[in-house]
PAMI-654088 format. One line per field, with one value per residue (C-alpha): x negated, y, z negated; residue in one letter. Coordinates in steps of 0.5 Angstrom, whole numbers, plus 2048, in hexadecimal, padded with zeros to 3 digits. Example, Ala and Ser with C-alpha at 12.3 -4.5 7.8 and 13.67 -1.06 7.14 Angstrom:
2
xx <- 7E7,7E5
yy <- 7F7,7FE
zz <- 7F0,7F2
code <- a,s
//
This chain:
230
xx <- 69C,6A0,6A5,6A8,6A4,6A4,6A4,69E,69B,694,691,68A,686,67F,67A,67F,681,688,68A,691,695,69A,69E,6A0,6A8,6A9,6A6,6A3,69F,69E,69A,696,694,692,68D,686,680,680,687,68A,690,694,695,698,696,697,69E,6A3,6A2,69D,69E,69A,694,696,699,694,696,69C,69A,69D,6A1,6A0,6A5,6A4,6A8,6A6,6A2,6A3,69D,698,699,69A,693,690,692,690,689,688,68C,68D,68C,68C,693,696,69A,69B,6A0,6A1,6A7,6A7,6AC,6A7,6A0,69E,6A1,69C,695,692,68B,68E,691,68B,68E,695,69B,69F,6A6,6A9,6B0,6AF,6A9,6A7,6A0,69C,695,691,68F,694,69A,6A0,6A6,6AD,6B2,6B2,6AC,6B0,6B2,6AB,6A9,6AE,6AC,6A5,6A6,6AB,6A6,6A0,6A5,6A4,6A9,6A6,6A7,6A5,6A5,6A8,6A5,6A8,6A8,6AB,6B2,6B8,6BB,6B5,6B4,6BB,6BA,6B3,6B8,6BD,6B7,6B4,6BB,6BC,6B6,6B6,6B0,6AE,6AE,6AB,6AD,6AA,6B0,6AF,6B2,6B0,6AC,6AD,6AA,6A7,6A9,6B1,6B4,6B6,6BA,6B8,6B5,6BB,6BD,6C3,6C1,6C6,6C8,6CD,6D4,6D4,6D1,6CB,6C6,6C1,6BA,6B5,6B0,6AA,6AB,6AE,6AB,6AA,6A9,6AF,6B2,6B6,6BB,6BD,6BE,6C5,6C4,6CC,6CB,6C5,6C9,6CD,6C7,6C4,6C0,6BA,6B9,6B3,6B0,6A9,6A6,6A2
yy <- 963,965,96B,970,975,97C,983,987,98E,98E,993,993,98F,98F,98A,984,985,988,98A,98A,98E,989,989,982,981,97A,973,975,97B,977,972,977,97A,974,972,972,973,96E,96C,96C,971,971,978,97A,981,986,987,98C,994,998,99F,9A3,9A8,9AF,9B4,9BA,9C0,9BC,9BB,9B5,9B3,9AD,9AA,9A3,9A0,99A,995,999,99C,997,999,9A1,9A0,99D,9A2,9A8,9A5,9A4,9AA,9AF,9B7,9BD,9BF,9B8,9B7,9B0,9AF,9A8,9A6,9A1,99E,9A1,9A2,99A,99A,99F,99C,9A2,9A0,9A0,9A7,9AC,9B2,9B0,9B3,9AE,9AD,9A8,9A7,9A7,9AA,9A3,9A0,9A6,9A5,9AA,9B0,9AE,9B2,9B1,9B5,9B2,9B0,9AE,9AE,9B2,9B7,9B8,9B9,9BE,9C2,9C2,9C4,9CA,9CC,9CC,9D0,9CB,9CA,9C5,9C2,9BC,9B4,9B0,9A9,9A5,99E,99B,999,99A,99F,9A3,9A2,9A5,9AB,9AC,9AC,9B1,9B6,9B5,9B6,9BC,9C0,9BD,9B9,9B2,9AD,9A6,9A0,99A,995,990,98A,983,980,979,976,97C,97B,97D,976,975,97C,97E,984,988,98F,993,997,99C,99B,9A1,9A1,99E,998,994,98F,98B,98C,988,98B,986,988,98F,992,992,999,99C,9A3,9A5,9A8,9A2,99E,99D,99E,99D,996,994,991,98D,98A,984,986,980,97B,97C,983,983,989,98A
zz <- 812,818,818,81D,81F,81B,81F,81D,81F,821,81C,81F,824,827,829,829,822,820,81A,817,811,80E,807,805,806,807,808,80F,80C,806,80A,80D,807,804,80B,809,80E,813,813,81A,81C,823,826,82C,82D,82F,831,834,835,831,82F,835,835,833,838,839,836,832,82B,828,821,81E,81A,816,811,80D,811,817,816,81A,821,81F,81B,821,826,821,820,828,82B,825,827,823,823,822,81C,818,813,80F,80B,805,800,7FA,7F9,7F9,800,803,806,803,806,80D,80D,80D,810,80F,80C,807,805,800,7FE,7F7,7F3,7F0,7F0,7F2,7F1,7ED,7F2,7F7,7F9,7FD,800,7FC,802,809,80E,813,80E,80C,813,814,80E,810,817,814,80F,814,819,81E,823,828,82D,82A,82D,827,826,821,81E,818,815,81A,815,816,81D,81E,81A,81E,824,821,81F,826,82A,826,828,82F,82E,831,82D,82D,828,826,824,81E,821,820,826,825,82C,82F,836,836,835,82E,82E,827,829,82D,82C,82F,835,838,83F,840,83F,838,83B,838,83A,835,836,833,82F,831,838,839,832,82C,82E,831,833,82D,832,836,82F,82D,826,824,827,823,81D,822,825,823,81D,81E,818,814,815,812,814,80E
code <- e,m,v,l,r,r,p,f,s,i,l,a,s,a,d,g,e,m,s,f,l,y,r,v,a,g,r,g,t,a,l,i,a,g,a,r,e,g,d,r,v,a,c,l,a,p,l,g,a,a,f,p,a,p,t,p,g,l,p,v,l,l,l,a,g,g,v,g,v,p,p,l,h,a,w,w,v,r,h,g,r,p,g,d,l,a,f,f,g,g,r,d,g,g,d,v,p,w,s,l,l,e,g,w,r,v,s,v,d,e,a,a,g,m,p,t,g,r,e,a,f,a,g,l,v,t,d,l,c,t,q,d,l,a,r,a,g,l,a,g,p,y,q,v,f,a,c,g,p,t,p,m,l,r,a,a,a,v,l,a,a,q,h,g,w,p,c,l,v,s,v,e,e,h,m,g,c,g,y,g,v,c,k,g,c,d,v,p,v,k,l,g,d,d,a,v,r,n,a,m,s,c,e,e,g,p,v,f,d,a,a,v,l,a,w,d,r,f,q,q,a,p,a,g,a,g,k,e,r,a
//
C-alpha cells in the first residue's frame, strides 16, 4: 500500500542499519507497525541539518519532549560528556521510553501509569531543568539542544534566552517530499523589522538556531498535515 512519506528521527545507525522509535498515531505508522521481516519500505535519508558536536568547554543541556527523544538520545550516546545534562518530558509514565533514558532526568505532565520503581517530576521539563540547576548551584553557561513539540521548543528558547545561552531546536514539521517542493515543513524565520520568511525544515533544518525563529508566527504558518512523529 502506498502512503505519503512520514518524517522520523533516526534513533541509531550502524553497519548499514537504522533504528527508529515511533508511536502508532495514524494509518502510516500503523502500516509500519504491521510490517514483517522482509517487507520493503522506501526511505529517503538522511535529510537536513543535525545537532552539531559539542563545543569544548561548553556543557550541553538536552531537552527532549515526547517523540523528540531519538536525535538527542543519538547525540547523547555519541557525544555525551561528564557535565552534559539530559532531560525528558512526557505526558505520563506510559509515554516515557524508560529503557533509553539511563542517566536522564524525567518529567511527566501527570503522574499516571508510572512503572514500579520509576520516579518522575510532575510538571514541565523546562521547570525540572531549572529546578535541578538551582539545587545543584549550576549557573552555566550551557548550550541548549531541544527537540519536541513546538510549545516545549518555545519554552526551551525562553529558558536559554533568559540566561543568555545559545539554543538549537529541532522542529517537528512534516517533511512530505524531503527536498523543499511540497512546502509542508516550512517554519517562520526572522529577517528583521518584523519581516519573516518561510524556511523549509528539510533543507535548512530541522535544527535551527532558536533565536532566528519567529515563535509568535508559528500558529500562522501552515501546520503541515498528518504529523506522525512517533
